[in-house]
N, C-alpha and C positions, 0 to 999 in steps of 0.2 A: 504494500500500500504506500503511495507517495507521502512524503513528509507533510505536505500542505493539507492533505486529507486527514492525517493523524492530528494535526494542530486544530483543525476545525472540529473534529469529533471530541477531542480532549477538552477544548475550550467550551463547547456546547454542554458537555456532560457536567463539567465543574460549575458552569454558570447556572445550570438548572439546580444542582445541589445547593449552591450558595443562595439561590433565590428562596428555596424552601427552608433552609436553615435560618435565614434572616426573617422570613415570615413567621416561623415558629418562635423566634426570640421576641416577637411582638413589635407593635408600632413604635414603642419608645426607642427602639434601637435605631430607627431612621429619623427620629425627630430631635429630641434634646438628649444628647449623649452625656453620660457620666464619664469619668476618667477611665474606668474599667471597660466600658462599652466602646469608647473611642479606640483604645488599644486593640480590643478584639476585632473591630472593623478593619483596622490596618493590617493585622496579621492574617485574617481570612482573605483579604484582597491580595496579600503577598503570596499566600499559598496557591491561590487560583492562578496568579500570573506565572509563578515558577513552573507549575506542573502543566500549564497550557503550552509553553514554548520549549521546555526542556524535554526532548523526546527520550533522553536517556533515563529520566526519572521514572519511578514506578508510580503510575497513577493511583494504585491502591494505597500507597503510602500517603499520597495527597488527600485521599478521601478519609483515611484514618486521622490525619492531622486536623482536617476540617471538623470531623466529628468531635475530637477532643476539645477544639476551640469553640465548639458549639455547646457541649455538655457542661463545661466549666462555667461560662457566663450564665447558662440556664440555671445551674445549681446556685450560683451566687445570687441571682435575682430571686430565686425561691427562698433562700435563707434570709435575704434582705427584707422580704415581705413579712417574715416572722419575727425579726429582731431589729429594733431601732438602732441599737448600738452597732451592730454589724452594718446596717444600712448607712449610718453616719460615717463609718470607716471607709466603705467602698464607694459611696456616692458623694460624700462630703456633706457639710452643713452650710446653712445660710449664714451670711455675714452682714451685719448691720453697718451701713455706711452713713446714714443720717438718722438721728434719733432726737425727737423733741425739737426738730429744726436745727440741730447742731451736727456738723460734719465730724465723724469719728476718724481722725487722721491716722491713728494707730492701726485701725482695721483696713484702711486704704493701703498702708505700707505692707501689712501682712499679706494682702492678696495681690500685691504688685500693681496697684492701680495708681496712676498719677491723677492730678487734678483735672488735666485735660480729658483723661479717660472717663472720669466721673461726669464731667459736664457733657461729654458726648453721649453717654448713656442716658442722662437726664433729657437731652434734646430728643433722643429716640422715643422718649415718653411724652413728648410735646411740652416739656418744662424747660424754660430758658433762663430761669432765675433760681439759683439754689436756695435762696431765702424763702421761696414759696413752697418748699418741701417740708412736710412734717416728719415723714418716715420713708426711708429707702433701704432696701435689703438686696444684696447680691445672692441670687439663687444658685444652687449647686450646678445648674445647667449653664450658668454664665450670664443669664439675663438679669436685669435690674428691675425690681418691682418698686414702684413709686406711689406714695400716698401724699397728694398735695394737702396743704393746710386747708382747714374748713372754708375759710373765706375765699380760697382760690379754686374750690371745686365747682364744677358746673351744677347749675340748679337742676333739680329733678322735679317730676310731677308731684312726688310726695312732699318735697319742700314747699311747693306752692299750694298744697292742699287740693290738688286736682286728682280726681279718680279717672283712671284710664281703663279701657276695656282690655280684658286678657287677650293675648295674641299668641297664636301658634305659628309654627314655621310654615311658610308656603310650600305647596307641593308642585313639582314639575310634572305637568299633565301632558305636554308634548315636547319631545326632544328630537331634533333632527328630522322633523316632519312625521314622527311616529308617536302614536298615542301610548301613554304609560298608564295601563289599566290599574296597576297596583296603587299608583298615586291618586287616581280618581276614587278608588275604593277607600283610601285613607280619609278622604273628605266626605264620604257617603254620597258621592256623585257618580254619574254614569256617562257613557259615551253620547247618549242622546242629549244630555244637558250641554256637553262640550260642543257638539255640532250646532246646537241652537245658539249658543253664545258666539260662535264663530260666524254664524249667519248674520247676527246683529252687526258684527264688525265688517261684514262683506269680504271675508277672507276664507280660503280653503285650507284644510289641514296640511296639504302638501307644500303650501307656501310659508308655513310657520316653522321658523328655526327653533324657537323656544317659547313655551307658554307656561305660565305659572298661575295657580289659583290659590287664594287664601281661604281661611276658615269661614269667611262670610260669603264665599261664592263669587268673589270678584276675579275676573280673568284679565291678565295682562299678557300681551303677545309681542314677540319680536320676529319680524319677517326676514326672509332671505334678501328681499329687495329693500335696501335701506332708504330708498327714495320714496317709498310709500309710507305716509303718515297714518298711524293707528291711534284713534282717540283713546284717552285714558278712561278707566272705569268711572262711571258717574252714578251707579246705583245707590250708594249710601248718601252722597250729597243730595241727590234727587229726592230720596225718601225724606230726608230731614227738611228740605225745602217744602215738600208737599204737606208735611205735618204743620209747619209754621204757617203756611197759607190757610190750612183748615182752621187753625186756632185764631188767626186774624179774621177770617170770615165769620166765626162765631161771635167775636167781639163786635163786628160790624152789624150782624143781625140783631144783637142785643141793643145797639144804639138806635136802630131804625124802627124797631117794633114799639107799638104803644100798649101792647098787651103785657101787663105786669107779670103774669104767670109765665109767658113765653120769654120775657126778658130775663127772669130769674133762671129759667132752664138753660138759655144760651150762655149766661154768665157762669153758671155752675159747670157746664160742660167745657167751656173755654178754660176755666181754671184746672179742670181735670186733665185736659189735653196739654196744658202748659206744664203740669207736673210730669206728664209722660214724656214730653219733649226734653225737660231738664234731666230726666233719668236716662234717656237713650242717647242724648247728644254726645257723650264721651265715646259711644260705640260707633257713631256715624260720622265723626269728624276725621 
C-alpha cells in the first residue's frame, strides 16, 4: 500500500478516535479549559500528529497512549466532582482582584496580572473606570467576573416596579426552507397554523431562510431574498390598541346617553375594561 494511502487511513482513524474521546470528556473540554485539560488537549493532539505521519510507529501504541490520556482526565474530572479540595488543586481557585471597590494589588502580582491586564479585562466587561467596580474575581478559566457598584448598574424592570410578562425562548419553526415539526410541537402549534401565518405575510415556505415563533404565537421570518421587506408582527400591539379603543368608546357612550341607568352601565364596564387593559398591557407591549 502506498505511503500516502497509509497516512490518510492512519490520520482518519486517529481523528475519529480523538473526536469520540473529546466528546466523551464533555463540552467543558472544548470551552473553558483548566490547566489539566489544557495539557491533555496538547498531548492528545501531539499523539495524533506523530502517529499520523510516522509510518514506522505502531498505530496500536498510539491508540493505547490516547486511551491513557483519555482515562486519566476522565478519572480526574470524576474525582473533582466528588471532592472540592481535589477540584481546587486540579482546576484552581478564584482570585479576588477588586473587593469593596479596592484593587487587591497582592492578588494581581500573585496571578501575574499587570494593571494594564486588569483594565483590559474590565473593558471586556464594558467597564472603563475601575472606580465603578464593587467586586471583581478572576475565575479558574481565566475570565474576569465583574460586579459594578449599585449606582453604576443598569436599571431593571424590578427596580422600576414594572411587572413584565414571563418569556420563553423562541422556537425555530423553519430552517433553510424546511419546517421543524418538533419546534412547532414545543409551542403547541401545527403546520396549518404556520402556513396560515405565512399566507398573511404573502411568502412561501421555500423562500424562508429562517422563521422563529415565540410563546405568544408571533412569527418573524427572514427570507433568502434580502431585498424583500417583511412586516414585523403586529398582533399584540393591534390587540392592545383594539382594547383601548373599546374602552374609549364606552366612555364616549356614557357621555352621550341621557339614560342614567345606561350611563352607569357604560361607566362600570369602561372601568372594568380599563382594569383589564392595565393587567394585560405588560404582556402586549
